[in-house]
N, CA, C and O atoms as a CHARMM CRD file, in Angstrom:
* protein
*
  212
    1    1 MET  N    103.00900  88.38100  65.30700 PROA 1      0.00000
    2    1 MET  CA   103.22500  87.21900  66.90600 PROA 1      0.00000
    3    1 MET  C    104.13000  87.44100  67.30300 PROA 1      0.00000
    4    1 MET  O    105.25700  87.43100  66.80900 PROA 1      0.00000
    5    2 ASN  N    103.61300  87.78400  68.69700 PROA 2      0.00000
    6    2 ASN  CA   104.84700  87.54200  69.90100 PROA 2      0.00000
    7    2 ASN  C    105.39300  86.60300  69.91000 PROA 2      0.00000
    8    2 ASN  O    105.65600  86.05900  68.83700 PROA 2      0.00000
    9    3 LYS  N    105.78400  86.03800  71.12700 PROA 3      0.00000
   10    3 LYS  CA   106.32800  85.16400  71.56400 PROA 3      0.00000
   11    3 LYS  C    105.22600  84.20900  72.05300 PROA 3      0.00000
   12    3 LYS  O    104.87200  83.19600  71.45100 PROA 3      0.00000
   13    4 GLU  N    104.76600  84.62100  73.12900 PROA 4      0.00000
   14    4 GLU  CA   103.62700  83.03600  73.70400 PROA 4      0.00000
   15    4 GLU  C    102.61200  83.21200  72.45700 PROA 4      0.00000
   16    4 GLU  O    101.59300  82.52000  72.44700 PROA 4      0.00000
   17    5 GLY  N    102.90800  84.27400  71.23300 PROA 5      0.00000
   18    5 GLY  CA   101.96200  83.05200  70.63100 PROA 5      0.00000
   19    5 GLY  C    102.84600  82.17600  69.67100 PROA 5      0.00000
   20    5 GLY  O    102.97800  80.97000  69.87800 PROA 5      0.00000
   21    6 ILE  N    103.23500  82.59000  68.98900 PROA 6      0.00000
   22    6 ILE  CA   104.56500  81.57700  68.80400 PROA 6      0.00000
   23    6 ILE  C    104.65700  79.87900  69.49200 PROA 6      0.00000
   24    6 ILE  O    104.62800  78.84800  68.82000 PROA 6      0.00000
   25    7 SER  N    104.80800  80.00800  71.47700 PROA 7      0.00000
   26    7 SER  CA   105.06600  79.27200  72.33500 PROA 7      0.00000
   27    7 SER  C    104.07200  78.22900  71.73800 PROA 7      0.00000
   28    7 SER  O    104.13000  77.29300  70.94100 PROA 7      0.00000
   29    8 PHE  N    102.85100  79.02500  72.73700 PROA 8      0.00000
   30    8 PHE  CA   101.22300  79.05900  72.25500 PROA 8      0.00000
   31    8 PHE  C    100.96400  77.63600  70.96800 PROA 8      0.00000
   32    8 PHE  O    100.54100  76.49400  71.14800 PROA 8      0.00000
   33    9 LEU  N    101.48500  78.42400  69.54000 PROA 9      0.00000
   34    9 LEU  CA   101.48900  77.35000  68.54600 PROA 9      0.00000
   35    9 LEU  C    102.50900  75.69000  68.57500 PROA 9      0.00000
   36    9 LEU  O    102.01100  74.67600  68.08500 PROA 9      0.00000
   37   10 ASN  N    103.39400  75.67600  68.97300 PROA 10     0.00000
   38   10 ASN  CA   104.82700  75.26400  68.50300 PROA 10     0.00000
   39   10 ASN  C    104.29400  74.11900  70.21700 PROA 10     0.00000
   40   10 ASN  O    104.75400  72.99700  70.42700 PROA 10     0.00000
   41   11 GLN  N    103.24000  74.87500  71.18900 PROA 11     0.00000
   42   11 GLN  CA   102.58400  73.75000  71.34200 PROA 11     0.00000
   43   11 GLN  C    101.25100  72.34000  70.98600 PROA 11     0.00000
   44   11 GLN  O    101.07600  71.14600  71.23200 PROA 11     0.00000
   45   12 LEU  N    100.64200  73.37400  70.33500 PROA 12     0.00000
   46   12 LEU  CA    99.50800  72.75400  69.65100 PROA 12     0.00000
   47   12 LEU  C    100.13200  72.01000  68.81700 PROA 12     0.00000
   48   12 LEU  O     99.74100  70.84400  68.78000 PROA 12     0.00000
   49   13 ILE  N    101.26400  72.39600  67.89800 PROA 13     0.00000
   50   13 ILE  CA   101.54500  71.42900  66.94000 PROA 13     0.00000
   51   13 ILE  C    101.95600  70.18100  67.71400 PROA 13     0.00000
   52   13 ILE  O    101.03900  69.38200  67.90700 PROA 13     0.00000
   53   14 ARG  N    102.92800  69.91800  68.10200 PROA 14     0.00000
   54   14 ARG  CA   102.77400  69.06300  69.23800 PROA 14     0.00000
   55   14 ARG  C    102.25700  68.11300  69.80400 PROA 14     0.00000
   56   14 ARG  O    102.36400  66.90600  69.58400 PROA 14     0.00000
   57   15 SER  N    101.33700  69.00600  71.00000 PROA 15     0.00000
   58   15 SER  CA   100.31000  67.85200  70.57700 PROA 15     0.00000
   59   15 SER  C     99.53400  66.78500  69.42100 PROA 15     0.00000
   60   15 SER  O     99.24500  65.59300  69.52000 PROA 15     0.00000
   61   16 LEU  N     99.27500  68.10400  67.91700 PROA 16     0.00000
   62   16 LEU  CA    98.51900  66.87500  67.14700 PROA 16     0.00000
   63   16 LEU  C     99.51400  66.17400  66.44600 PROA 16     0.00000
   64   16 LEU  O     99.13200  65.45500  65.52300 PROA 16     0.00000
   65   17 GLU  N    101.01400  66.25600  66.76200 PROA 17     0.00000
   66   17 GLU  CA   102.05100  65.28200  65.95700 PROA 17     0.00000
   67   17 GLU  C    102.27800  64.18400  67.21000 PROA 17     0.00000
   68   17 GLU  O    103.15100  63.33200  67.04100 PROA 17     0.00000
   69   18 GLU  N    101.34200  64.18700  68.74200 PROA 18     0.00000
   70   18 GLU  CA   101.36200  63.21000  69.54500 PROA 18     0.00000
   71   18 GLU  C    100.17400  61.98600  69.35400 PROA 18     0.00000
   72   18 GLU  O    100.10200  60.75800  69.32300 PROA 18     0.00000
   73   19 THR  N     99.29600  63.19000  69.24900 PROA 19     0.00000
   74   19 THR  CA    98.05400  62.53300  68.76700 PROA 19     0.00000
   75   19 THR  C     98.06500  61.91100  67.63700 PROA 19     0.00000
   76   19 THR  O     97.58300  60.77900  67.62000 PROA 19     0.00000
   77   20 GLU  N     98.66700  62.53800  66.28400 PROA 20     0.00000
   78   20 GLU  CA    98.96400  61.99500  65.13300 PROA 20     0.00000
   79   20 GLU  C     99.18500  60.20300  65.34100 PROA 20     0.00000
   80   20 GLU  O     98.56000  59.33400  64.73400 PROA 20     0.00000
   81   21 ILE  N    100.38200  59.97600  66.49500 PROA 21     0.00000
   82   21 ILE  CA   100.56000  58.54800  66.10900 PROA 21     0.00000
   83   21 ILE  C     99.86900  57.75300  67.38100 PROA 21     0.00000
   84   21 ILE  O    100.17700  56.56100  67.40800 PROA 21     0.00000
   85   22 LYS  N     99.12700  58.12300  68.27700 PROA 22     0.00000
   86   22 LYS  CA    98.00700  57.86600  68.82500 PROA 22     0.00000
   87   22 LYS  C     96.96100  57.56600  67.85300 PROA 22     0.00000
   88   22 LYS  O     96.89700  56.36100  67.61000 PROA 22     0.00000
   89   23 LEU  N     95.99500  58.40100  67.12800 PROA 23     0.00000
   90   23 LEU  CA    95.17900  58.41600  66.13500 PROA 23     0.00000
   91   23 LEU  C     96.07100  56.79100  64.95100 PROA 23     0.00000
   92   23 LEU  O     95.26200  55.93900  64.58000 PROA 23     0.00000
   93   24 GLU  N     96.98600  56.66500  64.69300 PROA 24     0.00000
   94   24 GLU  CA    97.37900  55.64300  64.23300 PROA 24     0.00000
   95   24 GLU  C     97.41500  54.58900  64.67700 PROA 24     0.00000
   96   24 GLU  O     96.94300  53.61000  64.09800 PROA 24     0.00000
   97   25 ASP  N     97.93000  54.55400  65.70100 PROA 25     0.00000
   98   25 ASP  CA    97.67300  53.25100  66.39100 PROA 25     0.00000
   99   25 ASP  C     96.03100  52.68400  66.60300 PROA 25     0.00000
  100   25 ASP  O     95.73900  51.50000  66.43600 PROA 25     0.00000
  101   26 ALA  N     95.04500  53.72100  66.99200 PROA 26     0.00000
  102   26 ALA  CA    93.74000  53.18200  66.74000 PROA 26     0.00000
  103   26 ALA  C     93.60900  52.41500  66.11200 PROA 26     0.00000
  104   26 ALA  O     93.58400  51.21100  66.36500 PROA 26     0.00000
  105   27 TYR  N     93.51700  52.84300  65.33600 PROA 27     0.00000
  106   27 TYR  CA    93.40600  52.62900  63.34700 PROA 27     0.00000
  107   27 TYR  C     93.69200  51.16200  63.68100 PROA 27     0.00000
  108   27 TYR  O     92.75600  50.41300  63.95900 PROA 27     0.00000
  109   28 ASN  N     94.69200  50.82300  63.66700 PROA 28     0.00000
  110   28 ASN  CA    95.96800  49.60400  63.83700 PROA 28     0.00000
  111   28 ASN  C     94.95700  48.16000  64.18500 PROA 28     0.00000
  112   28 ASN  O     94.79100  47.04500  63.69000 PROA 28     0.00000
  113   29 SER  N     94.32200  49.11400  65.57400 PROA 29     0.00000
  114   29 SER  CA    94.69800  47.98200  66.54800 PROA 29     0.00000
  115   29 SER  C     92.75800  48.27400  66.25700 PROA 29     0.00000
  116   29 SER  O     92.24100  47.42400  66.98100 PROA 29     0.00000
  117   30 LYS  N     92.18300  48.67300  65.90100 PROA 30     0.00000
  118   30 LYS  CA    90.73800  48.95600  64.89500 PROA 30     0.00000
  119   30 LYS  C     89.83700  49.21300  66.06900 PROA 30     0.00000
  120   30 LYS  O     88.79400  48.55900  66.08900 PROA 30     0.00000
  121   31 ASP  N     90.16700  50.43700  67.49600 PROA 31     0.00000
  122   31 ASP  CA    89.38200  51.01600  67.75500 PROA 31     0.00000
  123   31 ASP  C     88.50900  51.62600  67.71800 PROA 31     0.00000
  124   31 ASP  O     88.44700  52.10000  68.85300 PROA 31     0.00000
  125   32 SER  N     87.89600  51.90400  67.29700 PROA 32     0.00000
  126   32 SER  CA    86.82700  52.69800  66.49200 PROA 32     0.00000
  127   32 SER  C     86.56400  53.73700  67.67300 PROA 32     0.00000
  128   32 SER  O     86.70400  54.88900  67.26200 PROA 32     0.00000
  129   33 GLU  N     86.28000  53.67300  68.79400 PROA 33     0.00000
  130   33 GLU  CA    86.32600  54.76900  70.13400 PROA 33     0.00000
  131   33 GLU  C     87.64000  55.64200  70.80300 PROA 33     0.00000
  132   33 GLU  O     87.64400  56.71500  71.40600 PROA 33     0.00000
  133   34 ARG  N     88.30500  55.08700  70.58200 PROA 34     0.00000
  134   34 ARG  CA    90.11200  55.18500  70.87900 PROA 34     0.00000
  135   34 ARG  C     90.17600  56.60500  69.14000 PROA 34     0.00000
  136   34 ARG  O     90.29600  57.83100  69.13300 PROA 34     0.00000
  137   35 LEU  N     90.05700  55.79800  68.22100 PROA 35     0.00000
  138   35 LEU  CA    89.69000  56.27400  66.57500 PROA 35     0.00000
  139   35 LEU  C     88.99100  57.91300  66.53100 PROA 35     0.00000
  140   35 LEU  O     89.50600  58.95900  66.13700 PROA 35     0.00000
  141   36 THR  N     87.59900  57.64800  67.11200 PROA 36     0.00000
  142   36 THR  CA    86.80400  59.34800  66.75500 PROA 36     0.00000
  143   36 THR  C     87.55000  60.07300  68.04400 PROA 36     0.00000
  144   36 THR  O     88.16600  61.13500  67.96400 PROA 36     0.00000
  145   37 ARG  N     87.38400  59.33900  69.17400 PROA 37     0.00000
  146   37 ARG  CA    87.63900  61.04600  70.25100 PROA 37     0.00000
  147   37 ARG  C     89.21800  61.28200  69.77100 PROA 37     0.00000
  148   37 ARG  O     89.55000  62.43200  70.06000 PROA 37     0.00000
  149   38 TYR  N     90.47500  60.41000  69.01300 PROA 38     0.00000
  150   38 TYR  CA    91.43200  61.50600  68.43100 PROA 38     0.00000
  151   38 TYR  C     91.54900  62.16300  67.20900 PROA 38     0.00000
  152   38 TYR  O     92.59800  62.64600  66.78300 PROA 38     0.00000
  153   39 LYS  N     90.71200  62.17800  66.77400 PROA 39     0.00000
  154   39 LYS  CA    89.73200  62.64200  65.52700 PROA 39     0.00000
  155   39 LYS  C     88.95200  63.71500  65.72400 PROA 39     0.00000
  156   39 LYS  O     88.79400  64.63900  64.92700 PROA 39     0.00000
  157   40 SER  N     88.62000  63.63400  66.44200 PROA 40     0.00000
  158   40 SER  CA    87.71400  64.81400  67.06300 PROA 40     0.00000
  159   40 SER  C     88.38800  66.28400  67.83800 PROA 40     0.00000
  160   40 SER  O     88.02500  67.46000  67.88200 PROA 40     0.00000
  161   41 PHE  N     89.81300  65.33400  68.52400 PROA 41     0.00000
  162   41 PHE  CA    91.03000  65.88700  69.35400 PROA 41     0.00000
  163   41 PHE  C     91.76800  66.93400  68.14900 PROA 41     0.00000
  164   41 PHE  O     91.76900  68.11900  67.81500 PROA 41     0.00000
  165   42 MET  N     92.40400  65.56300  67.74700 PROA 42     0.00000
  166   42 MET  CA    92.81300  66.69900  66.25600 PROA 42     0.00000
  167   42 MET  C     92.19900  68.20500  65.53800 PROA 42     0.00000
  168   42 MET  O     92.68800  69.30000  65.25800 PROA 42     0.00000
  169   43 LEU  N     90.69500  67.48400  65.41800 PROA 43     0.00000
  170   43 LEU  CA    90.01700  69.21600  64.57800 PROA 43     0.00000
  171   43 LEU  C     90.52800  70.15500  65.18700 PROA 43     0.00000
  172   43 LEU  O     91.25800  71.04400  64.74900 PROA 43     0.00000
  173   44 GLU  N     89.99500  69.90000  66.65300 PROA 44     0.00000
  174   44 GLU  CA    90.06500  71.03200  68.11500 PROA 44     0.00000
  175   44 GLU  C     90.96200  71.87000  68.03700 PROA 44     0.00000
  176   44 GLU  O     90.92300  73.10000  68.01200 PROA 44     0.00000
  177   45 ILE  N     92.59700  70.44400  67.96000 PROA 45     0.00000
  178   45 ILE  CA    93.74400  71.58400  67.48300 PROA 45     0.00000
  179   45 ILE  C     93.84500  72.31800  66.05300 PROA 45     0.00000
  180   45 ILE  O     94.03600  73.51600  65.84200 PROA 45     0.00000
  181   46 GLN  N     93.64800  71.17100  65.04000 PROA 46     0.00000
  182   46 GLN  CA    93.49100  72.66400  64.07500 PROA 46     0.00000
  183   46 GLN  C     92.78800  73.63700  63.77000 PROA 46     0.00000
  184   46 GLN  O     93.09400  74.46000  62.90800 PROA 46     0.00000
  185   47 LYS  N     91.47500  73.65300  64.63700 PROA 47     0.00000
  186   47 LYS  CA    90.88900  74.34500  65.09200 PROA 47     0.00000
  187   47 LYS  C     91.73200  76.10200  65.79000 PROA 47     0.00000
  188   47 LYS  O     91.88500  77.28400  65.48500 PROA 47     0.00000
  189   48 LYS  N     91.96900  75.32200  66.62600 PROA 48     0.00000
  190   48 LYS  CA    92.88000  76.64600  68.18000 PROA 48     0.00000
  191   48 LYS  C     94.27000  76.81400  66.87100 PROA 48     0.00000
  192   48 LYS  O     94.20500  77.93600  66.36900 PROA 48     0.00000
  193   49 ILE  N     95.07000  76.22300  66.45900 PROA 49     0.00000
  194   49 ILE  CA    95.62100  76.99100  64.96200 PROA 49     0.00000
  195   49 ILE  C     95.83300  78.01500  64.17400 PROA 49     0.00000
  196   49 ILE  O     96.77600  78.79300  64.02800 PROA 49     0.00000
  197   50 GLY  N     94.26000  77.82300  63.43600 PROA 50     0.00000
  198   50 GLY  CA    93.66700  78.27000  62.78300 PROA 50     0.00000
  199   50 GLY  C     93.32500  79.66000  62.99800 PROA 50     0.00000
  200   50 GLY  O     93.77800  80.57500  62.31000 PROA 50     0.00000
  201   51 GLU  N     92.15700  79.87000  64.39500 PROA 51     0.00000
  202   51 GLU  CA    92.32400  80.95900  65.50100 PROA 51     0.00000
  203   51 GLU  C     93.29300  81.72000  65.16000 PROA 51     0.00000
  204   51 GLU  O     93.38500  82.73200  64.46600 PROA 51     0.00000
  205   52 ALA  N     94.34900  80.78000  66.03400 PROA 52     0.00000
  206   52 ALA  CA    95.96300  81.45100  66.13400 PROA 52     0.00000
  207   52 ALA  C     96.27400  82.43900  65.56800 PROA 52     0.00000
  208   52 ALA  O     96.36300  83.57200  66.04100 PROA 52     0.00000
  209   53 LEU  N     96.54800  81.93800  64.04100 PROA 53     0.00000
  210   53 LEU  CA    96.70000  82.45500  62.68500 PROA 53     0.00000
  211   53 LEU  C     96.28600  83.66300  61.89000 PROA 53     0.00000
  212   53 LEU  O     96.61300  83.76600  60.70700 PROA 53     0.00000
């Protein structure tokens, strides 16, 4: 994997980590709309990581 690929994966992982925090906050506040949105976003990121690998 080249530098660009590694950089891209790092960005995706950081986004995943940040979204995890937001997902937990949405869960704790029982905000189902945000919970669904963040869950979908996390699944998209996981898919992109899988494709990159």
